[in-house]
C-alpha positions in Angstrom: -98.9 -43.6 65.1 -97.2 -46.9 65.9 -99.2 -50.1 65.1 -99.0 -53.7 66.4 -99.9 -55.9 63.4 -99.7 -59.7 63.1 -97.3 -60.5 60.3 -99.4 -63.3 58.9 -102.5 -61.1 58.7 -100.5 -58.4 56.9 -99.2 -60.9 54.4 -102.7 -62.2 53.8 -104.0 -58.7 53.2 -101.2 -57.8 50.7 -101.8 -61.1 48.9 -105.5 -60.4 48.7 -104.9 -56.9 47.4 -101.9 -57.5 45.1 -103.9 -57.1 41.9 -105.3 -53.8 43.2 -102.0 -52.2 44.2 -100.8 -49.9 41.5 -104.2 -50.0 40.0 -104.8 -48.4 36.6 -107.9 -47.6 34.7 -108.5 -50.5 32.3 -110.2 -50.6 28.9 -108.6 -47.5 27.4 -106.5 -49.5 24.9 -109.5 -51.6 23.9 -111.7 -48.6 23.4 -109.1 -46.9 21.3 -108.7 -50.0 19.2 -112.4 -50.1 18.6 -112.6 -46.4 17.7 -109.7 -46.7 15.2 -111.3 -49.8 13.7 -114.6 -47.9 13.2 -112.8 -44.9 11.6 -111.1 -47.4 9.2 -114.6 -48.7 8.2 -115.7 -45.2 7.3 -112.9 -45.1 4.8 -113.4 -48.6 3.5 -115.1 -49.6 0.2 -116.8 -52.9 0.6 -117.3 -55.1 -2.4 -118.9 -58.5 -3.1 -116.6 -61.3 -2.5 -116.9 -65.0 -3.3 -120.5 -64.5 -4.1 -121.3 -62.9 -0.7 -123.0 -59.5 -0.8 -120.7 -56.7 0.4 -123.5 -55.5 2.8 -123.0 -58.7 4.9 -119.2 -58.0 5.2 -119.9 -54.4 6.1 -122.5 -55.3 8.7 -120.3 -57.9 10.4 -117.4 -55.4 10.4 -119.5 -52.7 12.0 -120.9 -55.1 14.6 -117.4 -56.2 15.5 -116.1 -52.6 15.7 -119.0 -51.4 17.9 -118.7 -54.5 20.2 -115.0 -53.8 20.8 -115.6 -50.2 21.5 -118.5 -50.9 23.9 -116.5 -53.6 25.7 -113.7 -51.1 26.2 -116.0 -48.5 27.6 -117.6 -51.0 30.0 -114.1 -51.9 31.3 -113.3 -48.2 31.8 -116.5 -47.6 33.8 -116.0 -50.6 36.0 -112.4 -50.0 36.8 -113.1 -46.4 37.5 -115.8 -47.4 40.1 -113.5 -49.8 41.8 -110.5 -47.6 42.5 -108.1 -48.9 45.1 -105.7 -46.2 46.3 -102.8 -46.2 48.7 -105.1 -44.5 51.2 -107.5 -47.5 51.0 -104.6 -49.9 51.6 -103.3 -47.8 54.5 -106.7 -47.8 56.1 -107.0 -51.5 55.8 -103.5 -52.0 57.4 -104.5 -49.7 60.3 -107.6 -51.9 60.8 -105.2 -54.8 61.5 -103.8 -53.0 64.5 -104.2 -55.2 67.6 -103.6 -52.5 70.2 -107.0 -52.1 71.9 -106.3 -48.8 73.8 -103.7 -46.0 73.7 -103.2 -43.9 76.8 -100.8 -41.1 77.8 -99.9 -41.5 81.5 -98.7 -38.5 83.5 -96.8 -39.2 86.8 -96.8 -36.3 89.3 -94.6 -36.4 92.4 -95.0 -34.5 95.7 -92.0 -32.2 94.9 -93.3 -29.7 97.5 -91.7 -32.1 100.1 -87.9 -32.2 100.7 -87.8 -35.9 99.8 -90.5 -36.5 97.2 -91.6 -40.2 97.3 -95.4 -40.0 96.6 -97.4 -39.9 93.4 -100.7 -38.1 92.8 -103.5 -40.5 92.0 -107.2 -40.0 91.5 -110.2 -42.3 92.2 -111.7 -43.9 89.1 -115.3 -44.8 90.0 -115.7 -47.0 86.8 -112.8 -49.2 87.9 -113.2 -48.7 91.6 -109.5 -48.0 91.9 -106.9 -45.3 92.4 -105.2 -44.4 89.1 -102.4 -42.2 87.8 -103.4 -39.4 85.5 -104.2 -41.0 82.1 -105.7 -39.5 79.0 -106.7 -41.2 75.7 -103.7 -40.6 73.3 -106.1 -39.9 70.5 -107.3 -36.8 72.4 -103.8 -35.6 73.3 -102.3 -34.3 70.1 -99.1 -33.0 71.8 -97.6 -32.4 75.2 -99.2 -29.0 75.5 -102.6 -30.6 75.4 -101.7 -32.9 78.3 -100.5 -30.0 80.4 -103.7 -28.1 79.6 -105.7 -31.1 80.9 -103.7 -31.3 84.1 -104.1 -27.6 84.6 -107.9 -27.9 84.1 -108.3 -30.8 86.5 -106.1 -29.5 89.3 -107.0 -25.8 88.8 -103.3 -24.9 88.5 -102.0 -22.2 86.2 -100.6 -23.8 83.0 -97.2 -21.9 83.3 -96.6 -23.7 86.6 -96.6 -27.2 84.9 -93.8 -28.7 82.9 -93.9 -32.1 81.2 -91.2 -34.5 80.0 -91.6 -37.6 77.9 -90.2 -40.7 79.6 -90.9 -43.8 77.6 -93.6 -46.1 76.1 -94.6 -49.6 76.8 -97.0 -52.2 75.2 -98.9 -53.9 78.1 -101.6 -56.5 78.2 -104.3 -55.9 80.8 -107.3 -58.0 81.8 -110.6 -56.0 81.6 -113.0 -57.0 84.3 -115.7 -55.0 82.6 -115.4 -56.9 79.3 -114.0 -60.1 80.8 -111.2 -60.4 78.3 -107.5 -59.5 77.8 -106.8 -56.2 76.1 -103.6 -54.7 74.8 -102.7 -51.2 75.9 -100.0 -48.9 74.5 -98.9 -46.5 77.3 -96.9 -43.3 76.7 -95.4 -42.2 80.0 -94.7 -38.6 80.9 -93.3 -37.0 84.1 -95.1 -33.8 85.1 -93.7 -31.3 87.6 -95.7 -28.6 89.3 -94.3 -25.4 90.7 -96.1 -23.3 93.4 -98.3 -26.1 94.7 -101.6 -24.6 96.2 -101.9 -25.4 99.9 -105.0 -27.6 99.3 -103.0 -29.8 96.9 -100.4 -30.5 99.5 -102.9 -32.3 101.7 -102.8 -36.1 101.9 -106.2 -36.2 100.2 -108.4 -33.6 98.6 -111.3 -33.2 96.1 -111.7 -31.1 93.0 -114.9 -30.9 90.9 -116.2 -34.1 92.6 -113.1 -36.1 91.8 -111.1 -37.5 94.8 -107.3 -37.3 94.8 -104.6 -38.5 97.2 -100.8 -38.9 97.5 -99.5 -42.4 97.6 -96.1 -44.1 97.5 -95.5 -47.0 95.2 -95.2 -49.3 98.2 -98.7 -48.2 99.4 -100.1 -49.0 96.0 -98.5 -52.5 96.1 -100.0 -53.1 99.5 -103.5 -52.2 98.2 -104.9 -55.4 96.9 -107.4 -53.7 94.5 -104.7 -51.4 93.1 -102.2 -54.2 92.8 -104.7 -56.5 90.9 -106.0 -53.7 88.6 -103.0 -51.5 87.9 -99.9 -53.4 88.7 -98.6 -53.2 85.1 -98.6 -49.4 85.3 -97.1 -49.3 88.8 -94.2 -51.5 87.6 -93.7 -49.3 84.5 -93.5 -46.1 86.6 -91.3 -47.7 89.2 -88.8 -48.8 86.5 -88.8 -45.6 84.6 -89.3 -42.9 87.3 -88.9 -44.6 90.7 
């Protein structure tokens, strides 16, 4: 999956996480030092020195050894709970992605005519506009899934549909619904249909409550609503397919 990430934001994230990258469990060496020190105490023979009772030396030594060991164990436990893996870093980088929506567009021409010059569009009630076929890229794992969706929507046998990848484009679009600019990544495909059913050759038709019609790019340009809402996609298709 391609991402659009602000370079400054990425640099700030890497700077913030630099001490976590390549993270290792801490405290093992400290704990080992403490354990070895305690073992040495078990083999030590304390004696009075400078008038100080040997029990005082022994007590201080044991306290010191136990403190080092406990400190090391605490560091191990804390570092183990705060693991920072490459998967965590990858997830944080993906969250920097500035692409708002990813869609796979499918352009279908009226190839049942001798000189195909119209595209199949459907009426999107949410946008109150005629749109090309578009599917969330996250729901389309491969080209086969796109063809299956077209087959299901138009009630056409899957073997009668072929699909070819054309290009991709990053496009800003103003969302009337959210009243703000959003960034879209469009993957464009060209779909061809063999053996068009007679009903699909009509200028307009309806399937499962969805309205469809055939339109030229010029007709879309002359439609004020389509031009204002979907001009970016129309320009993309005109340039890549025509």
